[in-house]
N, C-alpha and C positions, 0 to 999 in steps of 0.2 A: 346578103350577104352589101357584102361592102367592097367596093372597085379601090385594085387595087395603085388605080389613074389617080383619077379623080377622086377619089373616097367617099364618095356616092352614097349612101343607102337606101342597099331594097328599087335598084332604078336595073338589073339586068334583066337578061333572057339567056332560058337554056341553045345553044342551037346545036349540039350534038351531044350527045351521053351513051358510055359503053363503059362494062364489068371488062376489070384491070384479068388480068391472065391468071390469075389465081383466084380468084372470085371472090375476095373477099374487100373491095374498094371498087366503086365509082367514080370514074372518069368526065367531066362535067365542060365543053368546051361554054365557055357564056360571054355576050358582048355586051357590053353597059349602056344604056341606053341612055343615058343627059353624055358621054364621052365621043360614044363610039369604039369604043376600044376596049379589042378580046383577049382575054383570060381564061384557067383555068382551072379546076378547083379537082381533089381530088378527094373520097368519102371514105370512111371507114364504113364498113356495113360493121355496127354490135354482135355479141353472139349472146345477149341475155345474162345470164348468170358472172357476173366477176370470178376468175379461177384463183386461187391463191396459192400464189410460189408461197412452200414451203424450205427456211434457213436452214445451215448448217445448226447454226443454234437452238432450230428446234420452233420459230419468232415464223408470225404470217403474218404476208404480208401485200393488196393486189397484184397480183402482174401489168410491168408498167412495159410497157414495146419501148420508150422513153428510155428506160435505163439497157432494157440493150443495145439498144443503136448507139448510146453515149462508149458503154465497151467496146463497140466494135468498132467506132470510132477514134480513139482510143489504142484500139491496136495495129487503125492500117494510116493510120498518123507518116503520113510523108513518103506516102504509100501509094501505087495508081489503080486505086481497087477504087469507084465512084458513085458518088451517095446511090443514085441508084439501082447497082447493084447489095449495098447493106437494107435496101426497101425489100430488096427484095431477097435476099436470104433472112431481112426481118420474116418480112412473109412467111417462107415454109413452115423456119422454131414455130410461130403462131401456129401454122398450119395441124402441122405433129401435136402438138399443143389439145388446142383446140377438139380434135376431131381423137384423142389418146385421155383425154382424164376430163372427168366434167364438173368435176372443184376442186380439187388441191392434184398442185405439181409439187414435183423438186426440185431447189435450185441445179443442183444437181444436173439431172432432167434435163433443164431450160442449157448449162450453158456448154456440155456433155454436145447435144445437135447445135449449140451455131459451132461451134468450134471443129467439128465433122462438116457443116459446109465454111465452111470459113477455110480451113486445112485446101480443101478444092481451088477454093475462088485467089488463097494469094498464104502461100508457103512460107513467109517471112509472121504478114501476119499475125495465122495461124500460134506463129510457135507467142508471137507476145500476147495474143488472149490466152493462153497455156500454159502461160512462165506465173498469170496473177491467178487462172481459174482453180488451178490444181495447185497456189500453192508448194511451187518450185522450194526447196530445202537451201538447198547450196547446186553447186555450180558443174558435179555431176546431175541431175536432176536436170539442168536444161542440154550439158551439149545427149543424155540419153535422147531427149525429145528431139532433138534437130539427128541422131543420126537416126532415126525410128520414119524421121519424115522423109530425110536421101534413099533411107533403105524402099521406102514406098514409090517415090518417083524414079527410081531405078526399078524396081520392078513392075512399073507400072503402062502401059503399053496406050500409048496416044491412044488406040479408043475407046481406053476401056475410063479413062481419067472424063468427069464429067462436070463442066465446067455449065454454070448457069446457060 
C-alpha cells in the first residue's frame, strides 16, 4: 500500500478493520510508519467467477461496476445525491445480481434494479436515468414517466418510502 501523503510504499500498518454494511467490502484504517499520518482504505471482496452482462444486441461483456456508477453519476449531475449513496446503491444492485445469477445477467435486469433504487433516492435523477435506459422516443414517453413518478409519490405514505 502506498501512503497517499508521503507516497512511501509498503510502510503502513493496519489499526482497525471492519466489514461494510452489506458485507461486500472491508474498511481498513491504516497508519503510515514513515510520516505517521492515518488514512482509510476500502477493499472489495471479489466473488470468484465474473458475471457476464448480456446486452440488448446479444453481445456479452464482463460486469463492470464502473459503468454502473458512471451512469448513475450522469443521472445525478447537479443533484444532492452523495457519492456514498451511489456506492450503496451500486452495492445493492451487485448483491442482487450475485445472489440471483451465476454466469449471465441481462443489461435490462441491471438497469431495472438501478432505476428502482434510484427512484427511491432521487426522483429527478430517476427520470433522467430512465430516459436514457429505456430509450424514450418522444416527449410523450418522458411525460408518461414523470406522471407515473408523481402518482407514486402521491399514493405512497412516508412510511412506505425506502430511502437507504
